[in-house]
C-alpha positions, 0 to 999 in steps of 0.5 A: 812941405808945400812945394811937393803938392804944388809941383805934383799938381802942376805935373798932373795938370800938364799930363792932363793937357791943361798946362798952358793955363797954369804953368809958365811958358818954359815949363809948357815947352819942356812938358809938351816935348815929353808928351807923346803927341808932341814927340810924334810931331817934333821927331821928324823935324828934330831928326832932320835938324840934327842931321843938318847940324852934323853936316855943319860939323864937317865930320869925317866918314869915320866919325859918322860911322862911329856916331851911327854905331853909338846911336844904334847902341842906345836906340833900343834902350831909349825906345823902351824908356820912352815907351815906359814913360808914355805908359806911366803917363797914361796910367797917371792920367787914368788915376787922375780921372778915376777914383784913385787915392791921393797916395796912388796918384803920388806913387804913379807920379813918382814913377813917371818922374823916375822913368823920365830921369832914367830916360834923361840919363840915357840920353846924356850917356849917348851924348857923352859917347858922341862927344868923344868922337868930336874934336875940340873944334867940332864940340865948340862948333856944336855948342855955338850952333845950339846957342844960335838955335836955342836948342839942346843936344836932344836931336843928336 
């Protein structure tokens, strides 16, 4: 099972901050976004960009209110999950720098992966909830905007 050690090593290197040298550009971008510093740098422009996209969808005041409620409903859980991922990443980095056993590092890596998946699942749930508020035309417009800008729904 050669894939696991290689993917584990790659993920650990990304966590340690040297991913640019060892991973393809696409992996660097996606891993950089999950890095706390990158999140802080990207959060404000992404939010502003998301608001711009929402303006382009010509939402009614009722739709805007519903989307705000959905965001509010998920905000606490998303914040907690992001913090848990960041904490686990810090712990993984400490294990890598210290004298932890390979098994301890693997277990922490598995925890980081689980937490990332939970965060991703919650984001998807919130996006699906927002999707129910949009008309078919607005959904298509959003998909077109995302394709044009090469982005995903992460800013919603």
